[in-house]
C-alpha positions as CSV (number, residue, x, y, z in Angstrom):
1,M,138.1,147.7,87.0
2,D,141.4,146.2,86.1
3,T,140.6,143.0,89.5
4,L,136.9,142.4,87.4
5,F,137.7,142.1,84.2
6,V,141.2,140.1,85.6
7,V,138.7,138.1,87.3
8,I,136.4,137.5,84.5
9,A,139.3,135.9,82.3
10,G,139.8,133.4,84.9
11,L,136.9,132.7,85.0
12,I,136.1,131.9,81.5
13,I,140.4,131.3,81.0
14,F,140.8,127.9,82.5
15,P,138.3,125.9,82.8
16,A,138.6,126.2,79.2
17,I,141.6,125.0,79.9
18,F,140.2,122.3,81.6
19,S,137.4,121.2,79.4
20,Y,140.4,120.6,77.0
21,G,142.8,118.6,79.4
22,L,145.2,121.5,78.5
23,S,147.9,122.3,80.9
24,P,148.0,126.0,82.9
25,D,151.2,125.7,84.5
26,S,152.9,127.1,81.2
27,G,153.8,130.5,82.0
28,P,153.9,133.0,79.4
29,N,152.5,129.9,77.2
30,L,149.4,129.5,78.6
31,I,148.7,132.9,76.1
32,F,150.3,132.3,73.2
33,I,150.7,128.6,72.5
34,T,147.7,126.2,74.6
35,M,144.7,130.1,74.3
36,A,145.4,129.5,70.5
37,S,145.2,125.3,71.0
38,I,141.8,126.1,72.4
39,F,140.9,128.5,69.9
40,S,141.8,126.3,66.8
41,H,139.1,123.5,67.8
42,L,136.4,126.1,69.3
43,K,133.7,126.7,66.8
44,Y,134.0,130.5,65.8
45,G,137.9,130.3,67.5
46,Q,139.5,131.6,64.3
47,F,137.3,135.3,65.5
48,L,136.8,134.5,68.8
49,G,141.1,134.5,69.2
50,S,141.2,137.0,66.7
51,I,139.3,139.9,69.2
52,F,141.3,137.8,72.6
53,F,144.4,138.6,71.0
54,L,143.6,142.2,70.1
55,L,142.2,143.5,73.1
56,L,145.2,141.5,74.9
57,F,147.7,144.1,72.1
58,L,145.1,146.2,73.7
59,S,145.6,145.8,77.1
60,G,149.2,145.2,76.5
61,F,149.2,149.4,75.0
62,T,147.0,151.2,77.1
63,F,149.2,149.4,80.3
64,L,152.7,151.9,78.5
65,L,150.9,154.8,77.9
66,S,149.7,155.1,81.0
67,N,153.6,154.9,82.5
68,L,154.9,157.2,80.0
69,Q,152.8,159.9,80.8
70,D,154.2,158.8,84.6
71,I,157.4,158.8,83.3
72,K,156.9,162.1,81.6
73,D,154.9,164.4,84.1
74,S,158.4,163.2,86.7
75,F,160.0,164.5,84.2
76,Q,157.9,167.4,83.8
77,D,158.4,168.1,87.7
78,K,161.9,167.4,88.5
79,F,163.4,169.5,84.7
80,I,160.9,172.1,85.0
81,L,159.6,171.0,81.8
82,S,156.6,172.1,79.6
83,S,155.2,169.0,79.1
84,F,155.7,167.8,75.1
85,N,159.2,168.8,76.1
86,A,159.0,166.0,78.5
87,F,157.2,163.9,76.0
88,L,160.1,164.1,73.7
89,F,163.1,163.9,76.2
90,N,160.8,161.2,77.6
91,G,160.8,159.4,74.2
């Protein structure tokens, strides 16, 4: 599912960039500067931009939580800790 969403996002983002004549090779600035510029030109762009950046934040946050879960499980197995203590040791 993750790969499907990334492909769909690419099919939406890159045509939008090319339709406004912007550069797609701007690296991290692509999201925070180029996409913000695109949303400022769209009708309801402020709303769409807010949804886009909220979903971007949630994507990063859920990725962080899944990584913390893996680290917690490693500490729990290695040091024979309870789940709560492994989480506290990890945090």
